[in-house]
C-alpha positions as CSV (number, residue, x, y, z in Angstrom):
1,X,-7.1,-143.6,307.5
2,X,-3.7,-143.7,309.2
3,X,-0.5,-143.3,307.3
4,X,1.7,-146.4,306.9
5,X,4.9,-146.4,308.9
6,X,8.3,-146.3,307.1
7,X,8.7,-150.0,307.6
8,X,5.2,-150.7,306.2
9,X,6.0,-148.4,303.3
10,X,9.3,-150.2,302.5
11,X,7.7,-153.7,302.8
12,X,4.9,-152.6,300.5
13,X,7.3,-151.3,297.9
14,X,9.4,-154.4,298.0
15,X,6.3,-156.6,297.6
16,X,5.3,-154.6,294.5
17,X,2.3,-152.9,296.1
18,X,1.4,-150.1,293.7
19,X,-0.4,-148.1,296.3
20,X,2.6,-148.2,298.6
21,X,4.8,-147.1,295.8
22,X,2.5,-144.1,295.1
23,X,2.5,-143.3,298.8
24,X,6.4,-143.5,298.8
25,X,6.6,-141.0,295.9
26,X,4.0,-138.7,297.5
27,X,5.7,-138.8,300.9
28,X,9.2,-138.0,299.6
29,X,8.5,-135.9,296.5
30,X,9.2,-132.5,298.1
31,X,12.4,-133.8,299.7
32,X,13.6,-135.1,296.3
33,X,12.8,-131.8,294.6
34,X,14.7,-129.9,297.3
35,X,17.7,-132.3,297.0
36,X,17.8,-131.8,293.2
37,X,17.6,-128.0,293.5
38,X,20.2,-128.0,296.2
39,X,22.7,-130.0,294.1
40,X,22.0,-127.8,291.0
41,X,22.6,-124.6,292.9
42,X,25.8,-126.0,294.6
43,X,27.2,-126.8,291.2
44,X,25.8,-123.6,289.6
45,X,23.8,-125.6,287.1
46,X,20.9,-123.8,285.6
47,X,17.6,-125.6,285.3
48,X,13.9,-125.2,284.5
49,X,10.8,-126.9,285.8
50,X,11.0,-129.6,283.1
51,X,14.6,-130.4,284.2
52,X,13.5,-130.7,287.8
53,X,10.6,-133.0,286.9
54,X,12.8,-135.2,284.7
55,X,15.5,-135.6,287.5
56,X,12.8,-136.1,290.1
57,X,11.2,-138.9,288.1
58,X,14.5,-140.5,287.2
59,X,15.4,-140.7,291.0
60,X,12.2,-142.5,291.8
61,X,12.5,-144.8,288.8
62,X,16.0,-145.7,289.9
63,X,14.6,-146.5,293.4
64,X,11.9,-148.8,292.0
65,X,14.1,-150.3,289.3
66,X,15.2,-154.0,289.4
67,X,12.7,-155.0,292.0
68,X,13.5,-152.0,294.2
69,X,17.2,-153.1,294.4
70,X,18.2,-149.7,295.8
71,X,15.4,-149.7,298.4
72,X,16.6,-153.1,299.6
73,X,19.9,-151.4,300.5
74,X,18.2,-149.2,303.2
75,X,19.2,-150.5,306.7
76,X,17.9,-147.8,309.0
77,X,21.0,-148.1,311.2
78,X,22.8,-145.4,313.2
79,X,19.7,-143.3,313.4
80,X,19.4,-142.8,309.7
81,X,15.7,-142.2,308.9
82,X,14.1,-143.3,305.6
83,X,13.7,-139.6,304.7
84,X,17.5,-138.9,305.3
85,X,18.4,-142.0,303.3
86,X,16.2,-140.9,300.3
87,X,17.8,-137.5,300.5
88,X,21.3,-139.0,300.4
89,X,20.3,-141.3,297.4
90,X,18.9,-138.3,295.6
91,X,22.1,-136.2,296.1
92,X,24.3,-139.1,295.0
93,X,22.1,-139.7,291.9
94,X,22.5,-136.0,290.9
95,X,26.2,-136.0,291.4
96,X,26.5,-139.1,289.2
97,X,24.4,-137.4,286.6
98,X,26.5,-134.3,286.6
99,X,29.7,-136.4,286.4
100,X,28.4,-138.2,283.3
101,X,27.5,-134.9,281.7
102,X,30.9,-133.4,282.5
103,X,32.7,-136.5,281.1
104,X,30.6,-136.3,277.9
105,X,31.2,-132.5,277.5
106,X,35.0,-133.2,277.8
107,X,34.8,-134.8,274.3
108,X,36.0,-132.6,271.5
109,X,33.3,-130.6,269.8
110,X,32.6,-130.3,266.1
111,X,33.2,-126.8,264.6
112,X,31.2,-127.2,261.5
113,X,28.0,-125.2,261.1
114,X,24.6,-126.8,261.8
115,X,23.3,-126.4,258.3
116,X,21.1,-129.4,258.6
117,X,19.0,-127.5,261.2
118,X,18.1,-125.1,258.5
119,X,17.5,-127.9,256.0
120,X,20.4,-126.8,253.8
121,X,22.4,-129.2,251.7
122,X,26.1,-128.6,251.1
123,X,25.7,-129.3,247.4
124,X,22.7,-127.0,247.0
125,X,23.3,-124.3,244.3
126,X,21.6,-121.8,246.7
127,X,24.0,-122.6,249.5
128,X,25.5,-119.5,251.2
129,X,29.0,-118.4,250.7
130,X,31.6,-118.9,253.4
131,X,31.0,-115.5,255.0
132,X,27.2,-116.1,255.1
133,X,27.8,-119.6,256.5
134,X,30.0,-118.2,259.3
135,X,27.4,-115.6,260.1
136,X,24.7,-118.3,260.1
137,X,26.8,-120.5,262.4
138,X,27.3,-117.7,264.8
139,X,23.6,-116.9,264.8
140,X,22.7,-120.5,265.5
141,X,25.2,-120.7,268.4
142,X,23.7,-117.5,269.8
143,X,20.2,-118.9,269.5
144,X,21.1,-122.2,271.1
145,X,22.3,-120.2,274.2
146,X,18.7,-118.9,274.5
147,X,17.2,-122.4,274.7
148,X,16.3,-124.1,277.9
149,X,19.2,-125.9,279.7
150,X,17.8,-129.3,278.7
151,X,17.5,-128.4,275.0
152,X,21.0,-126.9,275.0
153,X,22.5,-130.0,276.6
154,X,20.9,-132.4,274.2
155,X,22.1,-130.4,271.1
156,X,25.5,-130.0,272.7
157,X,25.9,-133.7,273.4
158,X,24.3,-135.2,270.3
159,X,25.2,-132.6,267.6
160,X,28.4,-130.9,268.7
161,X,30.0,-133.8,270.7
162,X,28.5,-136.4,268.3
163,X,27.3,-138.8,271.1
164,X,24.7,-141.3,269.9
165,X,21.2,-140.5,271.1
166,X,21.2,-143.7,273.1
167,X,24.3,-142.4,275.0
168,X,22.6,-139.0,275.5
169,X,19.5,-140.8,276.9
170,X,21.8,-142.7,279.4
171,X,23.5,-139.5,280.5
172,X,20.2,-137.7,281.0
173,X,18.6,-140.8,282.7
174,X,15.7,-140.7,280.2
175,X,14.4,-143.3,277.7
176,X,15.8,-143.2,274.2
177,X,12.4,-142.2,272.8
178,X,12.3,-139.3,275.3
179,X,15.8,-138.2,274.3
180,X,14.7,-138.2,270.6
181,X,11.6,-136.2,271.6
182,X,13.7,-133.6,273.5
183,X,16.0,-133.3,270.5
184,X,13.1,-132.8,268.1
185,X,11.5,-130.1,270.3
186,X,14.9,-128.4,270.7
187,X,15.4,-128.3,266.9
188,X,11.9,-127.1,266.3
189,X,12.3,-124.3,268.9
190,X,15.6,-123.4,267.4
191,X,14.2,-123.2,263.9
192,X,11.3,-121.1,265.1
193,X,13.7,-118.7,266.9
194,X,15.9,-118.3,263.9
195,X,13.0,-117.7,261.5
196,X,11.6,-115.1,263.8
197,X,15.0,-113.4,263.9
198,X,15.4,-113.4,260.1
199,X,11.9,-112.0,259.5
C-alpha cells in the first residue's frame, strides 16, 4: 500500500479522517521528539522520558485541536515542506511552554515548610519544635531536588508558587486531571523517599 502524499495527509486530517491523523503522528513523531529534545538542550532544561512523551503528545494535540486550526495555517510556500513546518511548530510550542513556566516561576515562593506532605497539623501536640521543623523543611527541599523534573515543577508551581492546579495544567499543556495525577504521584514519591531516609 503506497503512502499518502503530504497533501493527501493534510486533506485527510482536515476532513477528520482518523487513519490519516494516525499516519500524520506516525510520520512526524521522530521529528517532533527531536525538536523537543533540541529545545530542551538549548535552554539547558532537564527532562525524562515521561516529559518527552507529554510534550510530544501536547504538540500533536495542539495541531489537531479546534478542527485542526493550526494545520490549516500550513501553506507550503517558499519551499517549506510539511516536515519543516511541523518542526517549526514544535519548536515554537516548546518555546511558548518554557516562557509560561519561566513567568510562573517568577512569582514569589512561599517559605513555609511543607508539613502537609508529612500529614502533620500545626496544632498537633506532637508537632516538632522550630529547630526540627527547619531540619524537616531542609530535608524536604533536598528530597524534592531528587524527584523527576516534571514532579519538581508541579510541586514548585502548585505548592511553593501557589498557582491553582488548573493554571499548572495550562502551563504544562496537560489536562487538569493529569496535573492532579502528577501532583499526587510526586507527593507519594516524596513521602516514600522521606520515610526511607528516616528509617
